[in-house]
C-alpha positions in Angstrom: 24.7 64.7 112.4 24.8 68.5 112.1 21.8 68.3 109.8 19.7 67.0 112.6 20.9 69.7 115.0 20.0 72.4 112.6 16.5 71.0 111.9 15.5 69.4 115.2 13.3 72.3 116.2 11.5 72.2 112.8 11.0 68.4 113.1 9.6 68.7 116.6 7.2 71.4 115.5 6.1 69.2 112.6 5.5 66.2 114.8 3.6 68.2 117.4 1.2 69.3 114.7 0.7 65.7 113.7 0.0 64.6 117.2 -2.8 67.1 117.5 -4.2 66.0 114.1 -4.0 62.2 114.5 -3.8 61.5 118.2 -0.4 59.8 117.8 1.8 59.9 120.9 4.6 57.9 119.3 8.0 59.6 119.1 11.5 58.5 118.3 14.2 59.2 120.9 17.0 61.5 120.0 19.4 58.5 120.1 17.3 56.8 117.5 17.3 60.0 115.4 21.0 60.0 115.4 21.2 56.6 113.6 19.8 58.0 110.4 21.2 60.6 108.0 17.9 61.5 106.5 14.3 61.4 107.5 13.0 59.9 104.2 14.6 57.7 101.6 12.9 57.4 98.2 13.7 54.1 96.5 13.2 53.9 92.8 14.2 51.0 90.5 14.8 52.0 86.9 15.0 49.7 83.9 15.5 51.6 80.6 13.7 54.5 82.1 15.1 57.3 79.9 11.7 58.3 78.6 10.3 59.2 82.0 13.1 59.5 84.5 13.3 63.3 84.2 9.6 63.7 85.0 10.1 61.7 88.2 13.2 63.7 89.1 11.3 67.0 88.6 8.6 65.6 90.9 11.3 65.1 93.6 12.8 68.5 93.0 9.5 70.1 93.5 8.8 68.5 96.9 7.8 70.9 99.7 9.8 68.7 102.2 13.2 70.3 102.6 15.8 68.7 100.3 18.2 68.0 103.1 15.6 65.8 104.8 15.3 63.2 102.1 17.4 61.2 99.7 16.5 59.7 96.3 18.0 56.3 95.4 17.6 55.4 91.8 18.7 51.8 91.2 19.5 51.3 87.5 19.3 47.7 86.7 19.8 45.5 83.6 20.9 46.7 80.2 21.6 50.4 80.3 20.2 53.2 78.2 20.8 56.9 78.8 19.0 56.9 82.2 22.3 57.2 84.2 23.5 60.1 82.1 20.2 61.9 82.5 20.3 61.4 86.3 24.0 62.6 86.5 23.2 65.7 84.6 20.2 66.4 86.8 22.4 66.0 89.9 24.8 68.6 88.5 22.0 71.1 88.0 20.5 70.4 91.4 23.4 70.0 93.8 21.2 70.5 96.9 19.4 67.2 96.2 20.7 64.0 97.7 20.7 61.5 94.8 22.4 58.1 94.8 22.6 55.9 91.6 23.6 52.3 92.5 23.8 49.9 89.5 22.9 46.2 89.2 23.5 44.1 86.1 20.5 42.0 87.0 17.4 43.3 85.4 15.0 42.6 88.3 12.8 45.1 90.1 12.8 43.1 93.3 16.5 42.9 93.5 16.8 46.6 92.7 14.4 47.4 95.5 16.4 45.2 97.9 19.5 47.2 96.9 17.7 50.4 97.5 16.4 49.4 101.0 19.9 48.3 101.9 21.4 51.5 100.7 18.8 53.7 102.3 19.9 56.0 105.2 16.5 57.4 105.9 14.4 56.7 108.9 11.4 56.0 106.6 11.3 54.6 103.1 8.9 55.1 100.3 8.9 53.4 96.9 8.2 55.3 93.8 8.3 53.8 90.3 10.4 55.7 87.8 7.5 56.2 85.4 5.2 57.6 88.1 5.3 61.0 89.9 3.9 62.6 93.0 2.3 65.8 94.1 4.7 68.5 95.5 3.5 67.9 99.1 3.6 64.1 98.9 6.7 63.5 101.0 5.9 66.2 103.5 2.4 65.0 104.2 3.5 61.4 104.6 6.3 62.4 106.9 4.0 64.6 109.0 2.1 61.6 110.0 5.0 59.2 110.3 5.7 57.2 113.5 7.4 53.9 114.5 5.2 50.9 113.8 3.0 53.0 111.5 2.5 52.9 107.7 1.3 56.2 106.3 -0.5 56.1 102.9 -1.5 58.7 100.4 -4.3 58.4 97.8 -3.4 57.1 94.4 -4.7 58.5 91.1 -4.4 56.5 87.9 -3.1 58.4 84.8 -3.0 57.0 81.3 -0.1 57.5 78.9 -1.8 60.7 77.6 -1.9 62.2 81.1 -5.6 61.7 81.5 -6.4 61.2 85.2 -9.1 58.7 86.2 -11.4 60.7 88.5 -12.8 57.5 90.1 -9.4 56.3 91.4 -10.1 57.4 95.0 -13.8 57.2 95.1 -14.2 55.0 98.1 -11.0 55.9 100.0 -11.0 55.8 103.8 -9.1 58.5 105.7 -7.3 58.5 109.0 -6.5 55.4 111.0 -7.7 52.3 109.3 -9.1 49.4 111.3 -8.1 45.9 109.9 -6.2 47.6 107.1 -5.1 44.4 105.4 -8.7 43.5 104.9 -10.4 46.8 104.5 -8.0 48.5 102.1 -6.3 45.4 100.9 -5.7 46.5 97.3 -3.2 49.1 98.7 -1.0 46.2 99.7 -0.8 44.8 96.2 1.7 47.4 95.1 4.7 49.1 96.8 3.7 52.7 95.9 2.1 55.5 98.0 3.3 54.4 101.4 5.9 55.6 104.0 7.2 52.7 106.0 9.7 52.7 108.9 13.1 51.6 107.6 13.8 49.4 110.7 10.9 47.2 109.6 11.8 47.1 105.9 15.4 46.2 106.5 14.4 43.0 108.2 12.8 41.5 105.1 13.4 41.5 101.4 11.6 41.3 98.0 11.5 37.8 96.5 13.8 37.9 93.5 12.6 34.6 92.1 9.0 35.9 91.4 8.5 37.3 88.0 5.4 39.1 89.0 3.3 39.6 92.1 6.4 40.2 94.2 4.8 43.3 95.8 1.9 41.3 97.1 4.2 38.7 98.6 6.4 41.4 100.1 3.6 43.1 101.9 2.2 39.8 103.0 5.5 39.2 104.8 5.6 42.8 106.1 2.0 42.9 107.4 2.0 39.4 109.0 5.4 39.9 110.8 4.6 43.3 112.2 1.7 44.9 114.1 1.4 48.2 112.1 -1.0 51.0 112.6 -2.1 52.3 109.1 -3.0 55.9 108.5 -4.3 57.4 105.3 -3.7 61.1 104.8 -6.8 63.2 104.1 -8.0 64.0 100.6 -8.0 67.7 101.4 -4.3 67.6 101.8 -4.1 66.9 98.0 -1.1 64.7 98.6 -1.3 62.3 95.6 0.7 59.5 94.1 0.1 59.5 90.3 0.4 56.0 88.9 0.9 56.0 85.1 -0.7 53.0 83.5 1.4 51.8 80.6 0.3 49.3 78.0 3.3 47.0 78.9 2.6 47.1 82.7 2.4 43.7 84.6 -1.4 44.1 85.1 -1.8 44.4 81.3 0.4 41.5 80.3 -1.0 39.3 77.6 -2.8 36.2 78.8 -0.7 33.1 79.0 -0.4 29.9 81.0 2.8 31.1 82.5 1.6 34.5 83.6 -2.0 33.6 84.5 -1.5 30.2 86.0 2.2 29.3 86.9 3.2 32.8 88.1 0.0 33.2 90.0 0.4 29.8 91.7 4.0 30.8 92.7 2.6 33.9 94.4 -0.2 31.9 96.0 2.3 29.4 97.3 4.3 32.2 99.0 1.1 33.6 100.5 0.3 30.2 101.9 3.6 30.2 103.7 2.7 33.4 105.5 -0.8 32.1 106.1 0.6 29.3 108.2 2.7 31.7 110.2 0.1 34.1 111.5 -2.8 33.7 113.9 -4.0 37.3 113.5 -7.5 37.5 112.2 -7.0 40.5 110.0 -3.8 38.9 108.6 -5.5 35.7 107.8 -8.5 37.4 106.2 -6.2 39.7 104.2 -4.0 36.9 103.0 -7.0 34.9 101.8 -8.3 38.0 100.0 -4.9 38.3 98.2 -5.0 34.6 97.3 -8.5 34.9 95.9 -7.5 37.9 93.9 -4.6 35.9 92.4 -7.0 33.1 91.6 -9.2 35.4 89.5 -6.3 35.5 87.0 -6.4 31.8 86.6 -10.2 31.9 86.3 -9.9 34.4 83.5 -7.5 32.1 81.7 -9.9 29.2 82.0 -12.8 31.3 80.6 -10.6 31.8 77.5 -9.2 28.3 77.5 -11.9 25.9 79.0 -10.3 22.8 77.4 -7.2 23.3 79.6 -9.0 22.9 82.9 -7.4 19.6 83.8 -4.0 21.0 83.0 -4.7 23.9 85.3 -6.0 21.5 88.0 -2.8 19.4 87.8 -0.7 22.6 88.3 -2.9 23.5 91.4 -2.5 20.0 92.9 1.2 20.0 92.2 1.5 23.3 94.2 0.3 21.4 97.3 -1.4 24.5 98.8 -2.9 24.6 102.3 -5.5 27.2 101.2 -6.9 27.6 97.7 -10.4 28.7 96.9 -11.7 26.3 94.2 -15.1 28.2 94.2 -13.2 31.3 93.1 -11.4 29.3 90.4 -14.6 27.8 89.0 -16.7 30.9 89.3 -19.0 31.4 86.2 -17.2 28.5 84.3 -20.0 25.9 84.6 -21.9 25.0 81.5 -23.9 22.3 83.4 -26.4 22.7 86.2 -27.1 19.9 88.6 -30.2 19.9 90.7 -30.2 17.8 93.8 -32.6 18.6 96.6 -30.1 17.1 99.1 -26.5 17.7 98.4 -23.2 17.8 100.2 -22.3 18.3 103.0 -25.5 16.6 104.2 -25.2 13.0 105.5 -27.6 11.6 103.0 -27.4 8.8 100.3 -28.6 11.3 97.7 -26.0 13.9 98.7 -23.1 11.4 98.5 -24.2 10.0 95.3 -24.4 13.4 93.6 -21.0 14.3 95.0 -19.5 11.2 93.5 -21.2 11.7 90.1 -19.9 15.3 89.9 -16.4 14.1 90.9 -16.3 11.7 88.0 -17.7 14.0 85.3 -14.5 15.9 85.0 -16.6 19.0 84.2 -17.3 22.1 86.3 -20.9 22.2 87.4 -23.2 24.6 89.4 -25.6 23.0 91.8 -29.0 24.0 93.1 -29.9 22.2 96.4 -32.0 22.7 99.5 -31.2 23.5 103.1 -31.5 20.1 104.8 -30.5 21.2 108.3 -33.8 20.2 109.9 -33.6 16.7 108.4 -30.0 15.7 108.0 -26.7 16.0 109.8 -23.7 17.7 108.2 -20.5 16.0 107.0 -18.3 19.0 106.2 -15.3 16.9 105.1 -17.4 15.4 102.3 -17.1 18.6 100.3 -13.6 17.5 99.3 -15.3 15.1 96.9 -16.5 17.9 94.7 -14.1 20.7 95.4 -12.3 20.3 92.0 -15.4 20.6 89.9 -18.0 22.5 91.9 -18.7 26.0 90.7 -21.5 27.6 92.7 -23.9 25.8 95.0 -27.0 27.8 95.6 -28.8 26.6 98.6 -32.6 27.2 98.7 -34.2 27.8 102.0 -37.4 25.7 101.8 -38.8 23.1 104.2 -37.1 19.8 103.4 -39.6 17.2 102.3 -40.1 14.0 100.3 -43.7 14.4 99.5 -45.3 17.6 100.7 -46.5 19.5 97.6 -46.6 23.0 99.3 -42.9 22.8 100.3 -41.9 21.3 96.9 -43.7 24.2 95.1 -41.8 26.7 97.3 -38.5 25.0 96.4 -39.3 25.2 92.7 -40.3 28.8 92.8 -37.2 29.9 94.6 -35.1 27.5 92.5 -36.2 29.1 89.2 -35.4 32.5 90.5 -31.9 31.3 91.6 -31.3 29.7 88.2 -32.2 32.9 86.4 -29.7 34.7 88.5 -27.0 32.2 87.7 -27.8 32.4 84.0 -27.3 36.2 84.0 -23.8 35.7 85.3 -22.6 32.9 83.0 -24.8 33.3 79.9 -26.7 30.1 80.4 -26.3 26.3 80.6 -25.9 23.7 77.9 -27.6 21.1 80.0 -29.3 20.4 83.3 -29.1 17.2 85.3 -31.5 16.1 88.1 -31.4 13.2 90.5 -34.8 11.8 91.2 -34.5 10.5 94.8 -36.2 13.6 96.0 -39.1 14.5 93.6 -38.5 18.2 94.0 -35.3 17.9 92.0 -37.1 16.6 88.9 -40.0 19.1 89.3 -37.6 22.1 89.3 -35.7 20.7 86.3 -39.0 20.2 84.5 -40.0 23.8 85.1 -36.7 25.0 83.8 -36.9 22.8 80.7 -40.3 24.2 79.9 -38.9 27.7 80.0 -35.7 26.7 78.0 -36.6 23.7 75.7 -33.2 24.1 74.0 -31.3 23.1 77.1 -30.7 19.3 77.4 -32.3 17.8 80.4 -30.8 14.6 81.9 -32.5 12.6 84.6 -30.9 9.9 86.7 -33.2 7.6 88.6 -32.1 6.5 92.1 -32.4 2.9 93.2 -35.5 4.0 95.2 -38.8 3.4 93.6 -42.2 5.2 93.5 -43.7 2.0 94.7 -44.1 0.9 98.3 -43.3 -2.7 99.3 -46.9 -3.7 98.6 -46.6 -2.4 95.1 -48.7 0.7 95.4 -47.5 4.2 94.4 -46.6 6.3 97.4 -49.6 8.4 98.2 -48.6 12.0 98.1 -50.5 14.3 95.7 -50.5 17.8 94.1 -53.4 19.2 96.0 -53.9 22.3 93.8 -56.3 21.6 90.9 -55.1 24.5 88.9 -51.5 23.3 89.0 -52.5 19.8 88.0 -54.7 21.1 85.2 -51.8 23.1 83.8 -49.5 20.0 84.0 -52.1 18.0 82.1 -52.5 20.6 79.5 -48.8 20.7 78.9 -48.7 16.9 78.6 -51.6 16.8 76.1 -50.1 19.6 74.0 -46.9 17.6 73.7 -48.7 14.3 72.7 -48.8 12.6 76.1 -51.8 11.2 78.1 -53.0 13.3 81.0 -52.7 12.1 84.6 -55.7 12.5 86.8 -54.2 11.1 90.0 -51.8 14.0 90.7 -49.6 11.6 92.6 -46.2 13.4 93.1 -44.0 10.3 92.9 -45.6 9.1 89.7 -45.3 12.5 88.1 -41.7 12.5 89.3 -41.1 9.7 86.8 -43.7 10.5 84.2 -42.6 14.1 83.5 -39.0 12.9 83.2 -40.0 10.2 80.7 -42.0 12.7 78.7 -39.8 15.8 78.6 -36.2 14.8 79.5 -33.7 14.3 76.7 -31.8 11.5 78.4 -32.9 9.0 81.1 -30.2 7.2 83.2 -30.9 4.0 85.0 -28.2 2.4 87.3 -28.9 -1.2 86.4 -31.0 -3.3 83.9 -33.0 -4.6 86.9 -33.9 -1.1 87.9 -34.8 -0.1 84.4 -37.0 -3.1 83.7 -38.8 -2.9 87.1 -39.7 0.8 86.7 -40.7 0.5 83.0 -42.8 -2.6 83.6 -44.8 -0.7 86.2 -45.3 2.4 83.9 -49.0 2.5 82.9 -48.6 3.9 79.4 -47.0 1.2 77.3 -47.8 3.2 74.1 -45.0 5.6 75.2 -42.3 2.9 75.5 -40.9 3.5 72.0 -40.3 7.2 72.8 -38.9 6.4 76.3 -36.5 3.6 75.2 -34.8 6.0 72.7 -33.7 8.2 75.7 -32.4 5.5 78.0 -28.8 4.9 79.1 -27.8 2.3 81.7 -24.9 3.7 83.6 -23.5 2.1 86.7 -23.1 4.3 89.8 -19.7 6.1 90.0 -16.6 4.7 91.7 -14.4 7.4 93.3 -10.7 7.6 92.5 -8.4 5.9 95.0 -7.1 9.2 96.3 -10.4 9.8 98.1 -9.8 6.6 100.1 -6.8 8.2 101.8 -7.8 11.8 102.3 -8.7 11.1 105.9 -6.8 8.3 107.8 -8.6 6.3 110.4 -6.6 4.9 113.2 -8.8 1.8 113.7 -7.2 -1.0 115.6 -7.5 -4.6 114.1 -6.2 -7.9 115.3 -4.1 -9.2 112.4 -4.3 -12.8 113.6 -7.9 -13.1 112.6 -10.1 -12.4 109.6 -11.7 -8.9 109.9 -15.0 -8.4 108.2 -16.8 -5.0 108.0 -20.4 -4.2 107.7 -21.6 -0.7 107.3 -25.2 -0.4 108.2 -27.6 2.2 106.8 -30.8 3.2 108.5 -32.1 4.1 105.0 -31.6 0.6 103.6 -33.1 -1.4 106.5 -30.6 -4.2 105.9 -29.6 -6.7 108.6 -27.3 -9.6 109.1 -29.7 -12.3 110.3 -28.5 -14.7 107.7 -24.9 -14.4 108.8 -25.8 -14.8 112.4 -27.4 -18.1 111.6 -24.3 -19.3 109.7 -22.1 -18.3 112.7 -24.1 -20.6 115.0 -23.4 -23.6 112.7 -19.6 -23.0 112.6 -17.3 -25.5 114.1 -15.8 -24.3 117.4 -12.3 -24.0 115.9 -13.6 -21.3 113.5 -15.5 -19.2 116.0 -12.4 -17.3 117.3 -10.9 -16.8 113.9 -12.9 -13.8 112.8 -14.5 -10.6 113.9 -17.3 -8.6 112.2 -16.9 -4.9 112.7 -20.3 -3.1 112.4 -20.7 0.6 111.9 -24.2 2.0 112.5 -25.9 5.2 113.3 -27.6 3.5 116.3 -25.1 1.3 118.1 -27.3 0.7 121.1 -30.3 -0.2 118.9 -28.2 -2.5 116.9 -26.9 -4.3 120.1 -30.5 -4.7 121.2 -31.6 -6.1 117.8 -29.0 -9.0 118.0 -29.8 -10.1 121.5 -30.1 -13.9 121.4 -29.3 -14.1 117.7 -25.5 -14.3 117.9 -22.6 -14.5 120.3 -21.8 -10.8 120.7 -18.2 -11.7 121.2 -17.7 -12.0 117.4 -19.1 -8.5 116.7 -17.5 -5.1 117.3 -20.2 -2.5 117.1 -19.2 1.1 116.3 -20.9 4.4 115.7 -21.4 5.5 112.1 -18.5 7.5 110.6 -18.4 10.4 108.1 -18.1 9.5 104.4 -14.4 10.0 103.9 -13.7 8.1 107.1 -15.9 5.3 105.8 -13.9 5.2 102.5 -10.6 4.9 104.4 -12.0 2.2 106.7 -13.1 0.0 103.7 -9.4 -0.3 102.8 -8.4 -1.7 106.2 -10.5 -4.9 106.4 -10.1 -8.4 104.9 -13.6 -8.5 103.6 -16.6 -6.2 103.2 -20.1 -7.6 103.6 -23.0 -6.2 101.5 -26.5 -7.7 101.6 -29.6 -7.3 99.5 -33.0 -5.9 100.5 -35.6 -8.7 100.7 -38.1 -8.3 97.9 -39.0 -11.9 97.0 -42.4 -11.7 98.6 -43.4 -8.3 97.2 -41.7 -7.7 93.8 -41.2 -9.7 90.6 -37.5 -8.8 90.6 -35.1 -7.0 92.9 -34.2 -3.6 91.4 -32.2 -2.3 94.4 -28.5 -2.0 94.4 -27.1 -1.0 97.8 -25.5 2.4 97.5 -22.3 1.4 99.3 -21.5 -1.4 96.9 -19.6 0.8 94.5 -17.8 2.4 97.4 -16.7 -1.1 98.3 -15.5 -1.6 94.7 -13.2 1.4 94.9 -11.5 0.2 98.1 -9.9 -2.9 96.4 -11.0 -5.0 99.4 -12.7 -8.4 98.9 -16.5 -8.2 98.8 -18.9 -10.8 100.1 -22.3 -10.3 98.6 -25.4 -11.9 100.2 -28.2 -11.5 97.7 -31.4 -12.6 96.1 -31.1 -14.7 93.0 -31.2 -12.5 89.9 -31.1 -9.3 91.8 -29.0 -6.3 90.7 -26.5 -7.0 93.4 -26.2 -10.7 92.5 -25.2 -9.7 89.0 -22.2 -7.7 90.2 -18.6 -8.9 90.1 -17.7 -9.9 93.7 -15.1 -12.4 95.0 -17.6 -14.1 97.3 -21.4 -14.6 96.7 -24.1 -16.3 98.7 -27.8 -16.8 98.2 -29.5 -15.0 101.1 -32.2 -17.7 101.4 -29.7 -20.5 101.4 -28.1 -20.9 104.9 -25.7 -23.5 103.7 -24.4 -21.2 101.0 -23.8 -18.5 103.6 -22.1 -20.9 105.9 -19.8 -22.2 103.1 -18.9 -18.7 102.0 -18.0 -17.7 105.6 -15.8 -20.8 106.0 -14.2 -20.2 102.6 -13.3 -16.6 103.4 -11.8 -17.5 106.7 -9.8 -20.3 105.1 -8.5 -18.1 102.3 -7.4 -15.3 104.5 -5.8 -17.5 107.2 -4.6 -20.1 104.7 -5.7 -23.0 106.9 -7.7 -26.0 106.0 -9.9 -28.1 108.2 
């Protein structure tokens, strides 16, 4: 107590000077002063620090802050060397210094710091590592600016083991009071050093002794989210510096391993997520996410060195059950495959959902080039969950969305090539590119890239849409630039293919793929046969057939069917059918309505058809007079993951073919939702044309769409099976 009486005048003068410099009006009361024996406590853990402890002590001895105003607490922990003897000898030679030497058998820096904080009798605490040192005015400058609810920081300079100082250490440092400090100078909260912190705040929390690395990051996440600190950085001109010595065995230089780069980082991220859920402060949330992303870069580096361990890493991430984890940061620059899909998630579009499912089932990280579809399609943000494990970067091109306008397609291709070139600079290129043909712009961009990089494998998947209209003619949209068409034809001829004089975009969408792609994927034999039968150059069939694979559309894993739960009420005493209408498919239930009319009366109250459509009112209008509306429950369309969950709740799902009997030799179309139905595990009732792609699928119930008795019998059979009644 006498110490404070002797020095109170000096302290008040010091604080007055600070108030003038920083505008701070915060002062501790005399009563609060009386609770502390020192103004500053220096907390220093030391594990086998005999090689550098004396340099640290000399740094403390040379402080311009009066010795009686601060204490030095050196917590020796773990197996002992000569450190304690060196400190004891130093104490004897410097009796005016206040040095404490607690000991802990546990070799753990976090535990040692906790002991130091508990032991500290200073109003403010600063942490200094035993292999680091500070400028002579370090403590004085920090203390001059100290105040309750304020963290004062000093610049840090990195020094190598040969005492070479990195001149760029403080290149972009901000001085004075820092706005949004946890975001703007976040790296300073990744280590304990160079800060002066009020003891009263520190003593309420502790370092996590279970973490083997990253404990500083977690500690400051706790400190910053549980307090409302002002943060002040002393000015460079003061020359108050913390010198951080970078040793070869420091944590930041640990050799790469699954434990350090993955398991330990996930342990830190898990702790940071805990604090993320406890704060609503914008700076705190932003800062925590930045810290989490920084930890994720360690995992990313591990995957760059060990790409075959991706699924092992993914399993560890999922097991951690994290509220926030940035998969894009994890997958950054890891993709060896580029997918081009003009429409992509999160847009509510058949093409988008299909590509999302295809990526999810690949098990490989991919980058994606897509277009901004806002003017044409609604967004379904939750659908991004489908690809989050395997999506690297999705570059969105800002061109006018179109199916057949050449000007807009050309703009997409030009911007797309530039975007791909930028991606290639970052990840050293792609092994293959994949394009989905529903929007011709996808194939046109892939074709352009293939010409520039013939060594890259190009895979094209054809959608169930065709280049032919119902009347059998090619859709009439053309390349209206003669020079462009001339160059295309020159390229075709030079590679041994016939030229095309029509310039029809939808034909070239297929032709260029047949000619230049390395692999062609069809989704069914019907689709393949129909498209190739229409192709006007039979002499190329031998070349084309060598490239073909028939691969069924993907079925998502069952986990996606329960990501979003729908609380949809059903009457369990009846049979519940579901029909999910799509405006794109133009499919209706007229055949079923006719069958319902012929049902016996004792069947008519035994079922309900639940319809989901993007136009409920239009749907209601379309069924006027066709069916008793009491057996239909018409609902608005739902988002994709909601749709998946709903498919698991019904007794039977209805899928119907497009009618092509009058216009096509065979039906190549396979409704996009069919494979979503398959993944649900729910019974499927298919109403199809004979020999169609749908009719060849494995379904529990099948009916010929032109045979009303077949539909009637199936309807009765389904009701009987599910209610276990016979009439």
